[in-house]
N, C-alpha and C positions, 0 to 999 in steps of 0.2 A: 924602483921609485921613479915616478914622473916628476922630475925636479921642477918643471915649470908650474905644474898645478899642485905639487906636493901631495900626490895621490900614490899610496903604496900599491905596487903591482905584484900579485902573488901568482905562482904557477900551481896548478892543481893536477891530480892524476885521477883518471876515471878507470874503474875496473869493469870488466864484462865477463859474463859466463860463456860467451861464444867460444866454441872450440875450433871453428873453421875460419882462420884468419891468415892474412899474408903480410909479410914485412914490407913497409913502404919506404922507410929510410932509417938511418941511425942518428941518434943524437950525439953530442960531443963526448958522452961517456961510453959510447959504443952500444947503447941499448936500442933495440928495434922499436920503431913506431909501427903498430899493426892496424890493418883494416879488415873488416869483414868482407868475405868474398862470395857469399852464396846468394844474396838477395838479387832478384831479377831486375834488370834495367828495362828490358822490353821482351815481348814475345813476337816473333816474326813468323809469318805463314808463307810457305813457298809451295810450288807445285812442279811436277814434271808431267810427262805424257800419261803416266799411269795413276798417280795419286798425289795427295797433298801432304805436306810435312809441317808440323808445328814445332818451332824450335825456340827454347828460351835462351836468352843471353844475359849472363850475370853482370852486375855492376863492375865486378873486378875484370872480367874479360873485356868489357867495353872500355875500361881505363887502359888496359894493355893494348887493345886494338887501336884506340885513338893515338897512343904514343907511337905504336909501330907504323901506322899509316902516315903520321906526321914526319917520321924519319925517312921512310922509304918510298912514299908516294908524293907526287907533286900536288899542289893545291888544286889544280884542275882535275887531276885523277880523283882526289878525295871528294870533291863536289859531285863528280860523275857517278861514283860507285856507292854512295851512302847518303843517308839523310839522318842527322842527329844520331850517328853511330849505327843506325839500322842499315844493313847491307841490302841495297836494292838491285845490284848487278853482280851476282856471285861470280859469273864467268870472267868478268873484267878483273875482279880481285885475284882469281887464280891465274889468269894470264900474266898479271904483273908479278905474282909470287914466283912463277916459273922462270922469270928473268933474273931473280936474285940468287946469290950463292946459296948452296944447300944448307950451310950452317947458319944462315940468317934467320930461319924460321923453325921454331921447335915443333915437334910432332903434336904436342899438347895444344899449341896454338892453332895448328891446322885443323885438328879434330873439332874445334869449336866453331869453325866457319861453315856456312852453308855450302852444300855440294855445288860444283861448277855447272851442273846440268839443271839446277833448279831455277825456277822463275819466281820472282817476288810477287806476292799477292797483296798482302797488307801487314800491318803490325799494330801492336797496342802497347801503350805505356800508361802509367798512372795519370789520371786526370784527362786523358784524351776522350773524345766524345764519339758516341755511336748511336745510330738510329736502329731500334729493334721493332720488328712487327710490321714494317712497311717495305714494299718492293722498291727497286731502284727507280722505276718510272714514277711510282707514287711520290717518292721523295723529290724527284726532279720537278714534278708538276706542282707539288706543295710549295717548293721554294720559288718557282716561277710565279705562282699565284699568291705569294706572301701569306700562305696559309700556316702561320706560325702556331695557331691554336692546335692544329693537328700535329705538327712536328714536335711541339713541346710535350705532348702526351707520350711520345715514343723516344724522347731524347734521354740517353743515359751516359753517365760519367764512369770511366774505368776507375775502380776503387782499389782493386788488389789483383796482382798477377803472380801469385804463388804457382808453382808448377802443377798443372792439371787442376787448378782451382782459380778460375778467372771470374772476378766479381764486378758487377756493374750496378751502380746506384742511379735511381731516377735523379735527374739533374737538380731538382729542387730539394732533395733530401739532404739534411745536414747531420742527422744522427746516423751512426754506423754500428751501433751496438745491438740492434735488432731486439731490444728488450720491450716486453709488454707486461705490465703489472709486475715489473721487477725481474722477469724471467726472460732469458734469451730464447727467441723463437724465429729462426731464419725462415721456416716454412710460412709463417704468417706474413713476413715481409715480402716473400715471393708471391703469395696469393694476393696481396694488396698492390702488387706491381711496383713495389719500392726497390726490389732487389732481383737481379738476374744472375745466376751462377752457371757457368759453362765449365765442364770438366773433361771434355774430349773434343777432338777435331770433328767427329760426326755431329756432335751437338752444335758446334760452331756453324757447320754447313746447314744444319736444319734451321737454326736461328737466322743465319745469313745477315748479320749486322752490317750496317753501312757506315763507314767512317766519315765523319764530318768535322769541319772546323767552325767554331763559333767565334766570329770576329769581335773586336773591342766594341763595335756598335751593335752587337747582338745579332748580326746576320749569320745565316747558316750556309755553308758551302760544302759540297761533296768533295772529298779528297782521295 
């Protein structure tokens, strides 16, 4: 009860059918609070001398990663090796891990990190923006010439990043159900240019999307 406002406060319990969860903490009765651990936080793309690697990072691993880095890395190190929990300098991460006692890092944690020989290329998270269908120089020239009419035709928002199913919606699209006359039809959305689906690294290379930032003033910048 909020005694000041005389408003009753009730606790509620939500149930889920999810089978893959992790304990977060215990309440005063010793019962675990659980969190889903399978949804992707981001997809990162790395490369070495031979090929590229497309690696998903779950929300749960990003939570673990952030807590681990906060405990064992300096603030300067954290800013240097990652951006919004996306690891941009894998070798620097592994160099620091090798300085820690062996029992500090679990094998499972290590297996979810990018290889120390990989070089960061780009990443995608929900709602990040990409240009499809234009080359890098075309995008640069369009930005320099304020040709936003052209850029707007090719600007897409990251809508979903399920493993091997990355969906991008045209930035002015508000509906995501792909229904026409009451029936779901993703093919029609793709044909109309409303939806782009990428399901492999080869398809990503073929499409060659360019990651951009749309500022609060609506300006577009390559990032």
